[in-house]
C-alpha positions as CSV (number, residue, x, y, z in Angstrom):
1,M,-10.2,-36.0,0.9
2,Q,-6.8,-36.3,-0.8
3,S,-7.7,-34.3,-4.3
4,T,-8.9,-31.4,-1.8
5,Y,-5.7,-31.3,0.5
6,N,-3.7,-31.8,-2.8
7,S,-5.3,-29.1,-4.4
8,L,-5.7,-26.9,-1.0
9,F,-1.8,-27.2,-1.3
10,L,-1.2,-26.1,-5.0
11,V,-3.1,-23.3,-4.3
12,T,-1.3,-22.2,-1.0
13,L,1.8,-22.8,-3.1
14,I,0.8,-20.1,-5.3
15,A,-0.2,-17.6,-3.2
16,L,3.6,-18.2,-2.1
17,I,4.8,-17.2,-4.7
18,S,2.9,-15.2,-6.3
19,P,4.2,-11.9,-4.0
20,W,7.3,-12.9,-4.7
21,L,7.1,-13.0,-8.7
22,S,5.2,-9.7,-8.3
23,T,8.0,-8.4,-6.3
24,R,11.6,-9.7,-7.5
25,I,11.0,-11.1,-11.3
26,L,8.5,-8.2,-12.7
27,K,9.6,-5.2,-10.7
28,G,5.6,-4.8,-9.1
29,L,4.5,-4.4,-13.2
30,I,1.3,-6.9,-12.4
31,P,-0.1,-7.1,-9.1
32,A,0.0,-10.3,-6.7
33,V,-3.6,-10.1,-7.4
34,V,-3.2,-11.2,-10.8
35,L,-0.1,-13.2,-10.9
36,E,-2.9,-15.2,-7.8
37,I,-5.6,-15.7,-10.5
38,V,-3.6,-16.5,-13.9
39,M,-1.5,-18.9,-11.9
40,G,-4.8,-20.3,-10.7
41,I,-6.3,-20.1,-14.6
42,V,-2.8,-22.2,-16.0
43,A,-3.1,-24.7,-12.2
44,G,-6.8,-25.4,-12.9
45,P,-8.8,-27.6,-15.7
46,S,-8.4,-25.1,-19.0
47,V,-4.4,-25.4,-19.1
48,L,-2.5,-28.1,-17.4
49,H,-5.4,-30.0,-14.4
50,I,-3.3,-30.0,-11.9
51,A,-6.1,-28.5,-9.5
52,V,-9.6,-28.3,-8.8
53,S,-12.1,-26.3,-7.1
54,T,-13.5,-28.8,-4.6
55,N,-15.8,-28.5,-2.2
56,Y,-13.9,-27.4,1.3
57,I,-12.1,-25.1,-1.1
58,N,-14.9,-23.9,-2.5
59,F,-15.8,-22.7,1.2
60,L,-12.1,-20.9,2.4
61,A,-12.4,-19.0,-0.8
62,N,-16.3,-18.2,-0.1
63,F,-15.4,-17.5,3.1
64,G,-12.4,-15.7,1.8
65,F,-14.2,-13.0,-0.4
66,S,-16.4,-12.3,2.4
67,Y,-13.3,-11.4,4.2
68,L,-12.8,-9.5,1.4
69,M,-15.6,-7.7,1.8
70,F,-15.2,-7.6,5.5
71,L,-11.3,-5.9,5.0
72,S,-13.5,-3.4,2.6
73,G,-15.3,-2.3,6.0
74,L,-12.4,-2.3,8.1
75,E,-10.1,0.5,5.5
76,L,-13.5,2.9,5.5
77,D,-13.0,5.9,7.3
78,F,-16.2,7.6,7.7
79,S,-13.9,11.3,8.5
80,L,-12.4,10.7,5.4
81,I,-15.8,10.3,3.6
82,F,-16.8,13.3,5.9
83,Q,-14.4,15.9,7.0
84,K,-14.0,19.1,4.2
85,T,-11.8,18.4,1.8
86,E,-8.6,21.2,1.6
87,T,-9.0,21.4,-2.1
88,T,-12.3,22.8,-2.5
89,G,-14.1,22.6,1.6
90,R,-17.1,20.5,0.5
91,Q,-17.3,17.5,2.4
92,P,-15.6,14.2,-0.4
93,W,-18.7,12.5,-0.3
94,I,-21.4,14.6,-2.1
95,R,-18.3,14.5,-5.3
96,G,-18.2,11.3,-4.6
97,L,-21.9,10.2,-5.0
98,A,-22.0,12.7,-8.5
99,F,-19.0,11.4,-9.5
100,F,-20.4,7.7,-9.3
101,I,-23.0,9.1,-11.1
102,M,-21.9,10.5,-13.9
103,T,-19.9,7.0,-14.5
104,L,-23.2,4.7,-13.7
105,L,-25.3,7.2,-16.2
106,I,-21.8,6.3,-18.5
107,S,-22.4,2.7,-18.4
108,T,-26.2,1.8,-18.8
109,M,-26.0,4.2,-21.4
110,V,-23.8,1.6,-23.2
111,A,-25.2,-1.2,-21.6
112,F,-28.7,-0.2,-23.1
113,V,-26.6,0.2,-26.3
114,L,-25.1,-3.4,-26.4
115,Y,-28.7,-5.1,-25.2
116,A,-30.4,-3.1,-27.6
117,I,-28.8,-4.9,-30.5
118,G,-29.5,-8.5,-28.8
119,W,-25.6,-8.3,-27.6
120,I,-26.5,-9.0,-23.2
121,K,-28.9,-10.0,-21.5
122,N,-29.7,-7.1,-19.1
123,P,-28.0,-4.0,-19.3
124,L,-28.8,-2.3,-15.6
125,I,-27.0,-5.6,-13.8
126,V,-23.8,-4.3,-16.3
127,G,-24.5,-1.2,-16.0
128,L,-23.3,-1.8,-12.0
129,V,-21.1,-4.2,-12.9
130,L,-19.2,-1.9,-14.9
131,S,-19.4,0.7,-12.5
132,T,-17.4,-0.8,-9.9
133,T,-13.5,-0.5,-9.1
134,S,-10.8,-1.7,-7.0
135,T,-9.5,-0.8,-3.6
136,G,-8.2,-4.0,-3.0
137,I,-5.8,-2.2,-5.6
138,L,-6.4,1.4,-5.5
139,M,-4.4,1.9,-1.9
140,P,-1.5,-0.7,-2.8
141,A,-0.9,1.5,-6.0
142,L,-1.4,4.6,-4.0
143,K,0.2,4.2,-1.2
144,E,3.5,3.1,-3.0
145,K,4.8,6.0,-4.3
146,G,3.2,8.2,-1.9
147,W,0.0,9.7,-2.9
148,L,-2.1,8.1,-0.4
149,Y,-2.0,11.2,2.0
150,D,-2.0,13.8,-1.2
151,P,-5.0,15.2,-1.3
152,L,-5.0,14.0,-4.9
153,G,-5.5,10.8,-3.4
154,Q,-7.4,11.3,-0.6
155,Q,-9.4,12.3,-2.9
156,L,-9.0,9.1,-4.8
157,L,-9.9,6.2,-2.5
158,V,-13.1,8.3,-1.6
159,F,-14.2,7.9,-5.1
160,G,-13.2,4.3,-4.7
161,L,-14.2,3.4,-1.6
162,L,-18.1,5.0,-2.6
163,A,-18.3,2.9,-5.4
164,D,-17.5,-0.2,-3.4
165,L,-20.3,0.7,-1.6
166,I,-23.0,2.1,-3.6
167,T,-22.2,-0.8,-6.1
168,L,-22.2,-3.8,-3.0
169,F,-25.8,-2.8,-1.8
170,G,-27.2,-1.7,-5.9
171,I,-26.4,-5.0,-7.0
172,T,-27.5,-6.2,-3.5
173,G,-30.8,-4.9,-4.6
174,Y,-31.0,-5.7,-7.7
175,V,-29.9,-9.6,-7.0
176,A,-32.6,-9.7,-4.0
177,F,-35.6,-8.0,-6.2
178,H,-34.9,-9.9,-9.1
179,T,-34.9,-13.4,-7.6
180,S,-38.0,-12.5,-5.3
181,G,-40.3,-9.7,-7.6
182,N,-40.8,-8.0,-5.3
183,G,-39.8,-4.9,-3.4
184,F,-40.2,-6.1,0.1
185,S,-36.6,-7.9,-0.4
186,L,-35.5,-5.0,-0.6
187,L,-36.7,-4.1,3.3
188,L,-34.5,-7.1,4.2
189,I,-31.5,-4.6,3.6
190,M,-32.8,-2.4,5.6
191,V,-33.5,-5.0,8.3
192,L,-29.7,-5.7,8.6
193,L,-29.1,-1.4,8.4
194,L,-31.1,-1.5,12.0
195,F,-28.9,-3.9,12.6
196,F,-26.1,-3.2,12.5
197,V,-27.0,0.4,14.1
198,I,-28.3,-1.6,17.0
199,L,-24.7,-3.5,16.9
200,Y,-22.4,-1.2,16.9
201,R,-24.7,1.5,19.8
202,F,-24.3,-2.3,22.3
203,L,-20.9,-2.8,21.4
204,R,-20.6,0.7,21.5
205,V,-21.3,0.4,25.3
206,L,-19.4,-2.7,26.0
207,A,-16.4,-0.9,24.9
208,K,-16.4,1.3,27.6
209,R,-17.3,-1.1,30.1
210,S,-14.3,-3.9,29.1
211,P,-15.7,-6.6,30.6
212,F,-13.2,-8.8,28.7
213,S,-10.3,-6.4,29.4
214,L,-9.4,-9.2,32.0
215,L,-9.1,-12.3,30.0
216,E,-7.1,-10.9,27.3
217,N,-3.7,-12.5,27.0
218,A,-1.6,-14.6,23.6
219,S,-3.5,-17.7,24.6
220,S,-7.2,-15.9,24.5
221,E,-7.1,-13.6,21.7
222,I,-10.3,-12.7,23.1
223,G,-10.0,-9.6,20.2
224,L,-9.9,-11.9,17.4
225,R,-12.5,-14.0,18.8
226,G,-15.2,-11.1,19.1
227,A,-14.3,-9.4,15.7
228,F,-15.0,-13.1,14.0
229,A,-17.9,-13.5,16.0
230,L,-19.4,-10.1,15.0
231,I,-18.1,-11.5,11.3
232,L,-20.3,-14.6,11.6
233,S,-22.8,-13.2,13.3
234,F,-23.5,-10.9,10.3
235,L,-23.0,-13.2,8.0
236,A,-26.0,-15.7,9.7
237,F,-27.7,-12.9,10.3
238,S,-27.6,-11.9,5.9
239,E,-28.5,-15.8,5.9
240,T,-31.2,-16.1,7.3
241,L,-33.2,-12.6,5.6
242,G,-32.1,-14.2,2.0
243,T,-29.6,-11.0,1.5
244,E,-26.1,-11.4,0.3
245,V,-23.9,-12.1,2.6
246,I,-21.1,-9.7,1.5
247,V,-23.4,-6.9,2.5
248,G,-23.3,-8.4,5.8
249,A,-19.3,-8.3,6.0
250,F,-19.1,-5.6,4.6
251,L,-21.2,-3.6,7.8
252,A,-19.5,-5.9,9.7
253,G,-16.3,-4.7,9.1
254,A,-17.5,-1.2,9.4
255,I,-18.3,-1.6,12.5
256,I,-15.1,-2.3,13.5
257,S,-13.5,0.9,11.7
258,L,-15.7,2.7,14.0
259,L,-14.7,1.0,17.3
260,S,-11.1,0.7,16.7
261,E,-8.2,2.3,16.6
262,R,-6.4,2.6,12.4
263,H,-2.9,1.2,13.5
264,S,-4.5,-1.5,17.0
265,A,-2.9,-5.0,17.1
266,L,-6.7,-6.2,16.5
267,I,-6.4,-4.8,12.9
268,G,-3.3,-5.6,11.7
269,K,-3.6,-9.1,13.0
270,L,-7.5,-8.9,10.7
271,N,-5.8,-8.2,7.9
272,S,-3.2,-10.7,8.2
273,I,-5.4,-13.1,8.6
274,G,-7.2,-12.8,5.0
275,Y,-3.8,-11.4,3.0
276,G,-2.0,-14.0,4.7
277,F,-4.7,-16.7,3.5
278,L,-7.9,-16.7,3.2
279,L,-7.9,-13.8,0.1
280,P,-5.4,-16.0,-2.3
281,I,-7.2,-18.5,-1.7
282,F,-10.1,-17.2,-2.9
283,F,-8.5,-15.3,-6.2
284,V,-6.7,-18.9,-7.0
285,N,-9.6,-19.8,-6.9
286,A,-11.1,-17.6,-9.3
287,G,-8.4,-18.8,-12.0
288,I,-9.3,-22.2,-10.7
289,K,-12.6,-21.7,-11.6
290,F,-12.5,-20.0,-14.9
291,N,-13.8,-22.0,-17.7
292,L,-11.3,-21.6,-20.9
293,Q,-14.3,-23.4,-23.2
294,A,-17.3,-21.1,-22.1
295,L,-15.8,-18.2,-24.1
296,D,-17.7,-17.3,-27.1
297,S,-15.7,-18.0,-30.8
298,R,-17.4,-15.6,-32.0
299,P,-16.7,-12.3,-33.5
300,T,-19.3,-10.2,-32.1
301,Y,-18.1,-12.2,-28.5
302,W,-14.9,-10.5,-27.7
303,L,-16.2,-6.9,-30.3
304,M,-18.8,-6.1,-27.1
305,L,-15.8,-7.4,-25.2
306,L,-14.1,-5.1,-25.8
307,I,-16.3,-2.3,-26.0
308,L,-16.6,-3.4,-22.4
309,L,-12.9,-2.5,-21.7
310,I,-13.0,0.0,-23.4
311,T,-16.2,1.8,-21.4
312,M,-14.0,1.0,-18.3
313,F,-12.1,3.0,-18.7
314,V,-14.0,6.0,-19.7
315,N,-16.4,6.3,-17.3
316,K,-13.5,6.9,-14.8
317,V,-11.4,9.1,-17.3
318,V,-14.5,12.1,-17.8
319,P,-15.8,12.0,-14.6
320,S,-12.5,13.3,-13.1
321,I,-11.6,15.8,-15.4
322,Y,-14.8,17.0,-14.1
323,F,-14.1,16.9,-10.5
324,L,-11.1,16.6,-9.9
325,R,-10.3,20.0,-11.6
326,Y,-8.7,21.4,-8.8
327,F,-6.3,19.2,-9.7
328,A,-3.6,19.6,-13.3
329,M,-4.7,17.9,-16.4
330,P,-2.0,14.5,-16.3
331,K,-3.6,14.2,-12.6
332,R,-6.8,14.3,-13.7
333,I,-6.8,11.6,-16.3
334,A,-4.0,9.4,-14.0
335,G,-6.3,9.4,-11.5
336,G,-9.7,8.2,-13.9
337,M,-7.3,5.4,-14.9
338,L,-5.9,4.5,-11.3
339,L,-9.9,4.2,-10.4
340,S,-11.0,2.5,-13.8
341,A,-8.6,-1.1,-12.1
342,R,-11.5,-3.8,-10.6
343,L,-10.8,-7.2,-10.1
344,S,-13.2,-8.6,-7.1
345,L,-16.0,-7.1,-6.8
346,I,-16.0,-7.1,-10.1
347,I,-15.5,-10.8,-10.2
348,A,-18.5,-11.6,-7.5
349,A,-21.1,-9.5,-9.3
350,S,-20.4,-11.1,-12.3
351,Q,-21.0,-14.5,-10.4
352,I,-23.3,-13.5,-8.4
353,A,-25.4,-12.5,-12.1
354,A,-24.5,-15.1,-14.3
355,E,-25.9,-17.5,-11.2
356,I,-29.6,-15.2,-11.7
357,G,-29.0,-15.5,-15.0
358,A,-29.3,-11.9,-15.9
359,I,-26.1,-12.6,-18.0
360,S,-24.3,-15.4,-19.7
361,A,-21.6,-17.6,-18.6
362,A,-19.4,-16.7,-21.3
363,T,-19.7,-12.9,-20.7
364,A,-19.2,-13.8,-16.7
365,N,-16.2,-15.7,-17.9
366,G,-15.3,-12.6,-19.9
367,M,-15.4,-9.9,-16.8
368,L,-12.5,-11.9,-15.2
369,L,-10.8,-11.0,-18.3
370,L,-11.4,-7.1,-18.3
371,A,-10.6,-7.8,-14.7
372,V,-7.3,-8.9,-15.3
373,L,-6.4,-6.5,-17.6
374,S,-7.5,-3.7,-16.6
375,C,-5.6,-4.0,-13.3
376,L,-2.3,-4.4,-15.1
377,V,-2.5,-1.4,-17.3
378,A,-4.0,0.7,-14.7
379,P,-1.5,0.5,-11.8
380,A,1.0,0.6,-14.9
381,A,-0.6,3.6,-16.5
382,F,-0.9,5.6,-13.1
383,N,2.4,5.6,-12.1
384,R,3.9,6.4,-15.2
385,I,2.5,9.5,-16.3
386,M,2.4,10.8,-12.5
387,Q,6.1,9.8,-12.0
388,P,7.6,13.8,-13.4
389,F,5.0,14.7,-9.8
390,L,5.7,14.8,-6.5
391,P,3.2,14.1,-3.4
392,K,2.9,16.9,-1.2
393,G,5.2,15.8,1.6
394,K,6.8,13.7,0.6
395,S,10.4,15.3,0.3
396,Q,9.8,16.2,3.5
397,E,8.8,12.3,5.3
398,K,12.1,11.0,2.9
399,T,15.0,14.3,4.3
400,G,13.0,16.8,6.8
401,I,11.7,14.5,9.5
402,L,14.5,14.5,12.0
403,T,15.6,17.8,13.0
404,L,18.9,17.7,14.9
405,N,21.8,19.9,16.6
406,A,24.6,18.6,14.4
407,K,27.2,19.5,17.3
408,M,25.9,16.8,19.6
409,L,26.1,14.2,17.0
410,P,29.6,11.8,17.2
411,E,32.2,12.6,14.8
412,N,30.9,11.8,11.0
413,W,27.9,10.5,11.9
414,I,24.8,11.6,9.8
415,V,21.2,11.9,9.9
416,D,18.8,9.8,7.7
417,A,15.2,8.8,7.1
418,V,14.9,5.9,4.5
419,E,12.0,4.0,3.0
420,V,11.6,0.2,3.9
421,Q,10.7,-1.5,0.2
422,A,12.1,-4.5,1.2
423,R,9.5,-7.1,1.2
424,S,11.7,-9.2,3.4
425,M,12.0,-6.5,6.6
426,D,7.9,-6.4,6.9
427,G,7.2,-8.0,9.9
428,K,10.1,-8.4,11.8
429,P,10.7,-7.1,14.6
430,L,13.5,-4.5,15.3
431,R,15.0,-7.1,18.6
432,I,16.3,-9.2,15.3
433,L,17.2,-6.4,13.2
434,G,20.9,-7.2,14.0
435,L,21.7,-3.0,13.2
436,P,25.3,-2.3,12.4
437,Q,27.8,-0.4,14.7
438,D,27.2,2.8,15.3
439,V,23.6,3.2,14.4
440,L,20.9,3.9,15.9
441,I,17.0,3.9,15.1
442,V,15.3,7.3,16.6
443,S,11.8,6.9,15.6
444,I,9.3,5.2,12.9
445,L,6.8,7.4,10.9
446,R,3.7,4.6,9.7
447,N,0.9,6.2,7.8
448,D,1.9,10.5,9.1
449,E,1.9,9.3,12.6
450,P,5.2,9.0,14.7
451,I,6.1,5.4,17.0
452,I,8.7,5.0,19.2
453,P,10.9,2.5,18.1
454,R,11.0,-0.6,21.1
455,G,12.5,-4.1,20.7
456,H,9.2,-5.5,20.1
457,T,8.1,-2.6,17.1
458,R,8.0,-4.9,13.8
459,L,8.5,-3.1,11.0
460,A,5.9,-2.6,7.6
461,L,5.8,-1.9,4.2
462,F,6.6,2.0,3.8
463,D,7.2,2.7,7.4
464,V,10.2,5.8,7.2
465,V,12.7,5.0,9.7
466,Q,15.1,7.9,11.0
467,M,18.8,6.8,12.2
468,M,21.6,8.1,12.4
469,G,24.7,7.2,12.8
470,H,28.4,5.9,10.8
471,P,27.8,6.5,7.0
472,D,29.0,2.9,6.8
473,G,26.3,2.0,8.5
474,M,23.6,4.2,7.7
475,F,24.3,2.7,4.1
476,E,24.0,-1.0,4.9
477,M,21.0,-0.2,6.4
478,R,19.7,1.3,4.0
479,Q,20.5,-1.3,1.5
480,R,19.0,-3.6,3.9
481,L,15.6,-1.6,4.0
482,Q,15.5,-1.2,0.9
483,G,16.4,-4.0,-0.9
484,K,18.9,-3.3,-2.6
């Protein structure tokens, strides 16, 4: 037990300092989740051997990954997938499906070449693994620079969500067929989907009647308890059926996404539990379990990893050049580079493939290295290429949101809109903000939705805070909100 708590303390310590290192020291060049994996490798048996992956940490990490798939389902915006876009007039899922098919074809062709020369065991599973993307990297990168609600950002988000969704079900179906050797196991996934539909319809009716509304308070947190009951019902049912539990977790998140408002308090609490506790344990534990000795020293092994790394970028950039043809060429290339980032799903898929013998342990460990490299290169390349461009509506977000009659303001007062960039401000209530004298917060814009500021309103990263006041106080608030 003592070893477990020592290791768990080190895991949480790494999770605590990784965002600080990423933001303050490295200026966002390396995502915090990548630092969590790298620092886990350093602390684990492969380097310093000061942290080990115990049974308890493994359980939390496995549940953390299931929770990550749950959050992926939670982020799934069905209206975004099925509504027609301004640029093409077509539903995004059609283009997203065609994009994924081209990605899969490129990945599978490369995998079959590697299989023909004897470097990999199973080309189909490798093709699926190479076709994944990482919405966990994609969404923060788009949001950070204001591209999330631009037509380009929306299209990239659909491509990423569909890639995650299709590869998730594809890998699950392949593993089910591979382990049982017959097609009956594939029908079990359909049973899980039927369970999803039935439960969604039941909860939709239940939500209208709100039988638990009288029980909702700070101590009961009935909504949060219900969300975890929903997650565990899908995990338990998936385990009973013998399918991958991550599919069940994803479907549980999709149900809450369909039933809840996008920025409800419940969604915020679920995100806080995941990003604040469970997800960091998964990523740090992935680094701790990394086996440096399992990497092959043969030149052909490293050549294979180099080919796979190049494929991970080519199979996204090439389809982007064609399917994003309504945008300028630099934007197409930048979008393809960002979609090339892989992290959670490729790690899990390679581990699952290694467990069933579809790929070797050395290849699975190599995939982890490739995932880390892709997350280092992809967001940085996207930001560099997109630097000359301005997202649609960005200038309005910064300066033109608030219109007031200058004659109505006190003498020398000004109006300004400032984006929250300081992590110290994330989650801070306005009542403890300590506004300078002669400064008023008029409104807050969050994901294009205006919020009326009240004392209990909490700031969030990338909020646009609209203020008016004396120039000195306004300058002080700008410095504080931007972390300067």
